[in-house]
C-alpha positions as CSV (number, residue, x, y, z in Angstrom):
1,X,22.0,49.7,-50.0
2,X,18.8,51.6,-49.1
3,X,16.7,48.7,-50.5
4,X,18.5,46.2,-48.3
5,X,17.9,48.3,-45.3
6,X,14.1,48.4,-46.1
7,X,14.0,44.6,-46.5
8,X,15.8,44.2,-43.2
9,X,13.3,46.5,-41.5
10,X,10.5,44.3,-42.8
11,X,12.2,41.2,-41.5
12,X,12.5,42.5,-38.0
13,X,8.7,42.4,-37.1
14,X,8.5,39.0,-38.9
15,X,11.3,37.6,-36.8
16,X,9.8,39.1,-33.7
17,X,6.4,37.5,-34.5
18,X,8.1,34.1,-35.2
19,X,10.0,34.3,-31.9
20,X,6.8,35.1,-30.0
21,X,5.0,32.1,-31.6
22,X,7.9,29.8,-30.9
23,X,8.1,31.0,-27.3
24,X,4.4,30.6,-26.8
25,X,4.5,27.0,-28.3
26,X,7.5,26.2,-26.0
27,X,5.7,27.5,-23.0
28,X,2.6,25.5,-23.9
29,X,4.7,22.3,-24.3
30,X,6.3,22.9,-20.9
31,X,2.9,23.3,-19.3
32,X,1.7,20.1,-20.9
33,X,4.8,18.3,-19.7
34,X,4.1,19.6,-16.2
35,X,0.5,18.5,-16.3
36,X,1.5,15.0,-17.6
37,X,4.0,14.8,-14.7
38,X,1.4,15.8,-12.2
39,X,-1.2,13.3,-13.5
40,X,1.5,10.5,-13.5
41,X,2.5,11.3,-10.0
42,X,-1.1,11.6,-8.7
43,X,-2.9,8.8,-10.5
44,X,-0.9,6.8,-13.1
45,X,2.1,5.7,-10.8
46,X,-0.2,4.8,-7.9
47,X,-2.3,2.7,-10.3
48,X,0.7,0.9,-11.7
49,X,1.9,0.2,-8.1
50,X,-1.5,-1.1,-7.1
51,X,-1.7,-3.3,-10.2
52,X,1.8,-4.7,-9.8
53,X,1.4,-5.4,-6.1
54,X,-1.9,-7.3,-6.6
55,X,-0.8,-9.3,-9.7
56,X,2.5,-10.1,-8.0
57,X,0.7,-11.4,-4.8
58,X,-1.7,-13.5,-7.0
59,X,1.1,-14.9,-9.0
60,X,3.1,-15.8,-5.9
61,X,0.1,-17.6,-4.4
62,X,-0.9,-19.5,-7.5
63,X,2.5,-20.3,-9.0
64,X,5.2,-20.0,-6.3
65,X,3.6,-21.8,-3.3
66,X,3.0,-18.4,-1.9
67,X,0.4,-19.5,0.7
68,X,3.0,-21.7,2.5
69,X,5.5,-18.9,2.5
70,X,3.0,-16.3,3.7
71,X,1.7,-18.6,6.4
72,X,5.3,-19.1,7.6
73,X,6.0,-15.4,7.6
74,X,2.6,-14.4,9.1
75,X,1.6,-17.3,11.4
76,X,-1.3,-15.2,12.8
77,X,-2.9,-15.3,9.3
78,X,-2.7,-11.5,8.7
79,X,-1.5,-12.2,5.2
80,X,-5.1,-12.7,4.4
81,X,-6.0,-9.2,5.4
82,X,-3.0,-7.9,3.5
83,X,-4.2,-9.6,0.3
84,X,-7.7,-8.1,0.7
85,X,-6.1,-4.7,1.3
86,X,-4.2,-5.1,-2.1
87,X,-7.5,-5.9,-3.8
88,X,-9.3,-2.9,-2.2
89,X,-6.4,-0.6,-3.1
90,X,-6.6,-1.6,-6.7
91,X,-10.3,-0.9,-6.8
92,X,-9.6,2.6,-5.3
93,X,-6.9,3.6,-7.7
94,X,-8.6,2.2,-10.8
95,X,-11.7,4.2,-10.0
96,X,-9.6,7.3,-9.6
97,X,-7.8,6.8,-12.9
98,X,-11.1,6.3,-14.7
99,X,-12.2,9.8,-13.4
100,X,-9.0,11.8,-13.7
101,X,-6.1,12.1,-16.1
102,X,-5.2,11.0,-19.6
103,X,-6.8,7.5,-19.4
104,X,-10.4,8.6,-18.7
105,X,-11.4,7.9,-22.3
106,X,-8.8,5.4,-23.3
107,X,-10.7,2.4,-24.7
108,X,-8.0,-0.2,-23.8
109,X,-7.8,0.9,-20.2
110,X,-11.6,1.0,-19.9
111,X,-11.8,-2.5,-21.5
112,X,-9.2,-4.0,-19.2
113,X,-10.6,-2.3,-16.2
114,X,-14.0,-3.7,-17.0
115,X,-12.5,-7.2,-17.5
116,X,-11.0,-7.1,-14.0
117,X,-14.3,-6.0,-12.5
118,X,-16.1,-8.8,-14.3
119,X,-13.6,-11.4,-13.2
120,X,-14.2,-10.4,-9.5
121,X,-18.0,-10.0,-9.9
122,X,-19.1,-12.7,-12.2
123,X,-20.2,-16.2,-11.0
124,X,-20.2,-19.1,-13.4
125,X,-20.5,-22.9,-13.2
126,X,-16.8,-23.0,-12.4
127,X,-16.5,-19.8,-10.3
128,X,-19.5,-19.8,-7.9
129,X,-20.3,-17.0,-5.6
130,X,-17.7,-17.3,-2.8
131,X,-14.1,-16.3,-2.1
132,X,-12.8,-13.3,-4.1
133,X,-16.3,-12.7,-5.5
134,X,-17.0,-9.0,-5.1
135,X,-20.0,-7.6,-6.9
136,X,-19.7,-4.1,-8.5
137,X,-21.2,-2.3,-5.6
138,X,-18.9,-4.0,-3.1
139,X,-15.9,-3.1,-5.3
140,X,-16.9,0.5,-5.3
141,X,-17.4,0.4,-1.5
142,X,-14.0,-1.2,-0.9
143,X,-12.3,1.3,-3.2
144,X,-13.9,4.3,-1.5
145,X,-13.1,2.9,1.9
146,X,-9.3,2.9,1.3
147,X,-9.0,6.2,-0.5
148,X,-8.2,9.4,1.3
149,X,-6.5,12.7,0.6
150,X,-3.4,14.5,1.9
151,X,-1.6,17.7,1.4
152,X,1.5,17.3,-0.9
153,X,3.5,18.8,-3.7
154,X,0.4,19.3,-5.9
155,X,-1.9,20.6,-3.1
156,X,-4.6,18.2,-2.0
157,X,-3.6,14.8,-3.4
158,X,-5.4,11.4,-3.5
159,X,-3.9,8.7,-1.4
160,X,-4.8,5.4,0.3
161,X,-5.2,4.8,4.0
162,X,-2.4,2.8,5.8
163,X,-2.9,-1.0,6.2
164,X,-3.3,-0.8,9.9
165,X,-6.4,1.5,9.4
166,X,-7.8,-0.9,6.9
167,X,-7.6,-3.7,9.6
168,X,-9.7,-1.6,11.9
169,X,-12.3,-1.2,9.3
170,X,-12.4,-5.0,8.8
171,X,-13.2,-5.4,12.5
172,X,-16.5,-3.4,12.3
173,X,-19.5,-3.2,10.0
174,X,-20.0,-3.1,7.1
175,X,-16.9,-5.1,6.3
176,X,-17.2,-7.4,9.3
177,X,-20.7,-8.4,8.0
178,X,-19.7,-8.9,4.4
179,X,-19.9,-12.5,3.2
180,X,-17.5,-11.8,0.4
181,X,-14.9,-10.5,2.8
182,X,-15.4,-13.3,5.3
183,X,-15.3,-16.0,2.6
184,X,-12.1,-14.5,1.0
185,X,-10.3,-14.3,4.3
186,X,-11.3,-17.9,5.3
187,X,-10.2,-19.3,1.9
188,X,-6.8,-17.6,2.2
189,X,-6.3,-18.9,5.8
190,X,-7.6,-22.4,5.4
191,X,-6.3,-23.5,2.0
192,X,-3.2,-25.7,2.2
193,X,-2.0,-24.7,-1.2
194,X,-3.0,-23.0,-4.5
195,X,-4.6,-26.2,-5.8
196,X,-7.1,-26.3,-3.0
197,X,-7.7,-22.5,-2.9
198,X,-11.4,-21.8,-3.7
199,X,-11.7,-19.0,-6.3
200,X,-8.3,-19.6,-7.8
201,X,-9.9,-19.5,-11.4
202,X,-11.2,-16.0,-10.6
203,X,-7.8,-14.9,-9.3
204,X,-6.1,-16.2,-12.4
205,X,-8.4,-14.3,-14.7
206,X,-7.8,-11.1,-12.6
207,X,-4.0,-11.6,-12.8
208,X,-4.1,-12.0,-16.5
209,X,-6.0,-8.8,-17.0
210,X,-3.7,-6.9,-14.6
211,X,-0.6,-8.0,-16.5
212,X,-2.2,-6.8,-19.8
213,X,-3.2,-3.5,-18.2
214,X,0.3,-2.9,-16.8
215,X,1.9,-3.7,-20.2
216,X,-0.4,-1.3,-22.0
217,X,0.0,1.7,-19.6
218,X,3.8,1.2,-19.3
219,X,4.2,1.1,-23.1
220,X,2.0,4.2,-23.6
221,X,3.6,6.1,-20.8
222,X,7.1,5.2,-22.0
223,X,8.4,4.0,-18.7
224,X,8.1,1.2,-16.1
225,X,8.3,1.4,-12.4
226,X,9.0,-2.4,-12.2
227,X,11.7,-3.6,-14.5
228,X,12.0,-7.3,-15.2
229,X,9.9,-10.1,-16.7
230,X,6.2,-10.3,-15.7
231,X,4.5,-13.7,-16.2
232,X,0.9,-14.8,-16.3
233,X,-0.5,-17.6,-14.1
234,X,-0.9,-21.0,-15.9
235,X,-4.0,-23.1,-15.4
236,X,-3.2,-26.4,-13.7
237,X,-3.0,-29.5,-15.9
């Protein structure tokens, strides 16, 4: 009996140490979960929303006769400014995600983000400089223009300005002097349908990369904010 008591006495500090290690590990995991939730709320979810809104608008325009429907819904042509706002909003959130959070060094996110930038900025024999052609410096400027901060659950949080504020920026320099902005708005307002829309090849490439980016981030994050099938635009025959 005395020997058993001695052994039990030795087990007590071992059990206490094991409990302390387990508690520390559990606390660390809870902190990591909180940080992941914070990053998702501040950066990942807004990026997913920006990607989905832009790719959905492009798909609607190119595949679902979206220009006709938008023109009917917004006879004043304001759908053109809305589309430009969606583009600028994507630029802003992509830049934020590349600087903050878990995807700052993710090679797939970096590759797909670069592919979108190239699609917007590169001119070729098919995609000449014109509508939807924003060079890298213009992409950065548009992204910075729409980003702001606000006080929220996590303190000072990144956010985008409202659409009505963006419209005010469009009415004054430097945006009112931007050829890329003017050509993009003109193309959206003057084209009868997707087939006659200048820059449609560029938009198609952008939409393809955005769909791939959404699929990758959703799979890695383990959730989706937008259930349902997502399709890529198809080149006209």
